[in-house]
N, C-alpha and C positions, 0 to 999 in steps of 0.2 A: 651568647655572652658567657653563660655559666660554664659551658664546656671549654671555652677559651680561657677560663679563669679570670675573666674581666669583671664578673658580677656574681659572686657566690651567694650574696644575700637575696638575689632575685633569680631563682633557678629557671624560670620560664620566660625570662626577658628576651626581647628581640632587638636586633640592630641590623640595619641595612643601609648602604650608601653607594652612590656613584661619585667618583672623584677624579680630578686631574692632578697629576703629580710630576714635577720636574725637579729632581734633587739628587745630590750625592751625599755619601756618608752612611755610617752603619749604626749611629745612635744620635739622639737629639743634641748631644753636646757638640758634634762636629757636622751637623746637618747644614747643607748649603743648597738653597733653592726654595721652592714653594709647594704647598699642598692645598688644593681647593676642593671642598665637598660641593658638588653641583646639586645633589639631591640625596635625601636620606631621612631616617627617623630612628628614634630609640623608643622602646615600649616595654613597660613592665605592668604588674598587676594594679598599680596606682594610676597609670595614665601613660601619655607619650608626649614627646616634643620633637620638633623639626630640626634636622641637622643641616639643612640647606644654607650655604653661605659661610660655613666654618672655613677659616683660612689660617694656615701656619706659614710664616715667612721667616727664613733664617739667613742672615748676612754675616758670615764669620770674618774675623780679622785677626791679624797677628797680635795686636795689643788689646783690642776690644771687639766684641761681637754683639750682634743685636738679634733678638728673637721676639717675634710678634705673633700673638694669637688674637684673631678678631672673630666676632660672631654677633648675632643680634642680641645675645644674652649678656656677654661681658667681653672686655678686651684686656689682654695682658701684654705689657711691654717690658722686656728685660734687656739691660745694656751692661756690658762688662765682660768679665771672664767667668764662665760657669762650667762646672762639672757636676751635673745633677746626681750622678751615682754616688757622689761623696757628700751630699747634702746632710745626711743623718750624722756623719762625723763632724760636720761644721756646727751643728746644734750641740753636739756633745762637747766640743771645744769651748763653745760659748758658756755652757754650764760649768765646765771645769774652771773657767776664768774667775767666776764669781762665787761658786760653791765647790771649792776644790775637794771637799770630802767625798763627792761622788766618784772622783778619780776614774772617769771613763778612759778606757784604753783605745786610742785611735792609731791607725797605721801611720808610719813615718813617710815623708816625701809625698804626701798627697798633693794632687793638683789643686790649686787654690780656687775658691769661690769668692770673687770680688765683683759684685754687681749691684746695680740699682734696679728697682722694679716699681711698676705702677699697675694698679688694678682699677679699671673703670667698669662698674657694674650698672647695666642698663635695664635688663628685663629678666632678672634671675628667677622670678617666681614661677615661670613655666617649668623650670628645672626642679625647684624645691617641691613643687606639687607632686612630682614623680618620685623623688628620692626621700623627701621628708615632709609628708602631708601635714598641713597645719602650720608650717613655717613660711612666713611671708615677710618681705622687705619693702619699704618705701624707697623707690629709686628715682634718679640715679644717686650713686654715692661712690666715693673714691677712697682707696687705700694705697699707701705707698711706703717705701722703705728701702733698706739696703742691707747687704751682707758682706762681711769681710772676714773670711776664715783665718787669714794670716794674723789679724788683730783680735780674733775671737769676738767679733761684734755682730749683732743682729738688731735691726731697728724696724719698727712698724708703727705707722701713724695713720690717722684718718678719722672719718666720722660717718655715721649712718643715721639718717633722719628718723627711721622707725623700724622696729622689728616686732612681729607678732608670732607667738607660738602657742597654739591651742588657747588656754585661758589667760595667758600672760601677754601684756603689751608693754614694750619698752620704747621710749621716745628719746631723741637727742643723745645718741650714743657717741662718745668721744673715746678714741684709742690713742694712747701715747706711750711708746716703749723706746727708750734710747739710753745711750751711755752718757752720763754726766760725770766728768772727772774720773774718779776711780771706782764708781759704782753704777749699777744698772738701775735705772728708774723706770717704773711701770705704773701707768695710771689708766683706769677704765672709769668713765663717768657716764651715768645714765640720768638724763634730766627728769624723767618720770617713769616709774614702774607701777603698773596697774594689774590687778588680778580681777577676773570677772565677778568674784564674790564680794568685791568692795574694798579690797586692800589697796592703798595708795602709798607709795613712797616717792619722795622728791629729792633731787640732788644726791642720788645714791652714787657713791664713789668707792673705788678700791685702789689704794695707793701703796706701792711697795718700793722699798729701797734695798738693793741686794749687793752685798760686798763682803769679802773675807769670811765666808761661811755663815753669814748672818742675814736674815730677812726681817726688816722692820716693816710691819704691815698695819695699815689703818683702813677701817671700813666705817663710812659715815652715811647718814641719811636723815631726812626730816619726814615726819608723818603728815605735815600740812605744808602747802606751798608757801604760805605767809608766816610760818612759824619760825621763831628764832631758836627753838630747842632742837639741837642736833643729837641724834643717837650716835655713839662712837664705840667701836671695838678696836682696841690696839693690842698688837701682839709683837713679841720679838722671838724669832725662831733661830736657834743656834744648832748648826749641823756639825757632827763629829763622826769619826769612824765607828761603824757599828761593832758591837760585841758579838753579833750573830755570825755563825759560820755558814748559815744557809742563805744569806742575802747580802748583796753588794750595796743595798740601799743604806745611806747613812742613818745614824741615830739622830733624832730631832728632839730637842728640848724646847718646848713652847711656853713662854711666859705671857700670861694675859694681864695687862696693866689695868688697874682699877678704872672702871668706866661706867657710864650711864647710858641706858637705852629707854626709849619711850614706847610703851605698849598701850594702845587705846588711850592716849593722852596722859597716862600715868608713868611717872618716872621710876624705873627700876635700876638698881645698882648692883654691881658685883665687885668684890675685893680681889686683890691679886690671887691668882691661882696658877697652877702649873700642870701641863700635860707632857708626857714623854712618849715618843713613838720610836720603837726599835724593832724593825722587821714586823712580825705579826703581833708584837706586844704593844699595847697602848695603855698608859696609866693616866687616870684623871684624878687629880688631888685637890680637893677642897673647892669645887665649883659651888658658889653660893650666890644665887640671884635673888634679891629681896626688894619688896615694896611694902613698907610697914611690917605687918606681921605675916604677909604673904611671902612664901619662899619656894624656890626650886633648888635642890641640892643634889649634886652628883659626885660620887666617890667610888673608886675601885679600879679594877684592871680588866682589860679585854685581852684574851690570850687563847692559845691553843690548849692550854692547861684547863681542863674542864672544872677544876676546883676554884678558879679565879672568878670573881663576881663583881659586877657593877651594880651599885644601888642608886636608884633615883627616888628622892623624896619630894613630894609636892604637897605643900601645906597651906591651908586657909585661902585657897584661890577663889576670888569672887567671880563667879561665872558671868554675871551681868556686866561687869567691867571688861571682862575678856572678850565678850562677843558683841559688844554694843556697836562696833564700827563695821560689822559685816552687813552687806546689803540685804542678805536673807536672814537677818537676825530674828530669831523666834522667841525673843524675850526669855531667855534662860535666866533663872535666878537660883542662888544657892551657893554653898561653900564646899569646894572640892578638896579632899585630902586623898593622897594616893601614894602607894609604895610599889616600886617596880624593881625586881631583882632579875638581872640578866647574866647568863653564863653560857659557855661553850658555843659562842656565836659563830665560830668558823666551821663547825661540823654539824652538831645537832642542837640547835638553840634551846635553852631552857629559859622560859619567861614566866615568872610568877608575879601576879598583880593583885593587890588589895586596894579597893576603891570605896570611899564613902562620900556621899553628897548629902549634906545637911540641909533640910528645908528646901528641897528641889521644887521649883515652880517652872511651868512651861506655858507660855501664852497666858500668864497671870492665873493659871490654874494650879492650885497646890497639889503636889503629888506625895510629898512626905520625905522621909529619910531613906536613902538608897544605899545598899551594901552590895558590893560586887567582888567576887574572887574569881580569877581566871588563871589559866596556865597554858603553855604552848604544847599542842598535840604534835609530837615529833613525827608520828606515822602519817597523819593526814595534812601536816603543815598548816594547821589552823589554830586559832585561839578558842 
């Protein structure tokens, strides 16, 4: 597969199959007929899976065509007009519709992509074990949607019962992306997010409304299943043409609306602050997260200019409060103060840190006051 440019990430992968085919056409867009894999396998350094029973069926029509792929792992059903070689342009047209500052240039007189699709996932874990070890899904689940490049619309909806990846487990995943009136509405909802170290989030959702070069975004979650206290992060991102001559990516002005979040049952708040992204330049102005006299402050610029600095100040952080919700809590106690200066992050990062911990205790054993100073070793890439 690597020599065929099918799988550059797995240079020693193997693929073999016997198939029956009866079709006409020189590409999948105009394929007419069927292809059936009678026997076969794919194998790489992580494992292998069986290719037996894979089938592709195409029934073209003057007005609408149908393309079906079936297997023991998942099925895909596509109905309508499709020109898959133009799919990338269709996505760019969709972005231009709602975020015109991107101003993607697409060829004129393209064949349209106007189709509905359904994805029925049955036993995908045999494939994820080979290509993404540690990623597992609870099946079956369904995703469906449609594309209309003439109207610059793309929709995707569906739900997934559960997804696990290494130490993270996510339950009750809902996906909803569609056009409502003149804006694009996107929502991802996760019923429960769990980390193996004891972190639990409930009703975690990401909601975005996109139109006229503006994205209004809201992230919400609860730390307890029966809690009425929601953590909320609200932002408004405004896209404009970039001042940079080296990038076509728009300039983004991001306003963070005053909000509250709960960390280990404690309510932390931040006031309005602004971040600006323009090509490789990122400005963070007046980030100030507080809980009583405990503070996290961030100010400065990230840039290819090595003289630009981002400063992070962490003040009066109660370690016992911060770590009490972790399952492997080792009873840390003490008050953390820390200053971090960051510069030249794109090339040779310079990281200078000063840390003090007053009255540090570990497992109820008093250690004392701790003072640490560190810097980034450019040559060995270590702190």
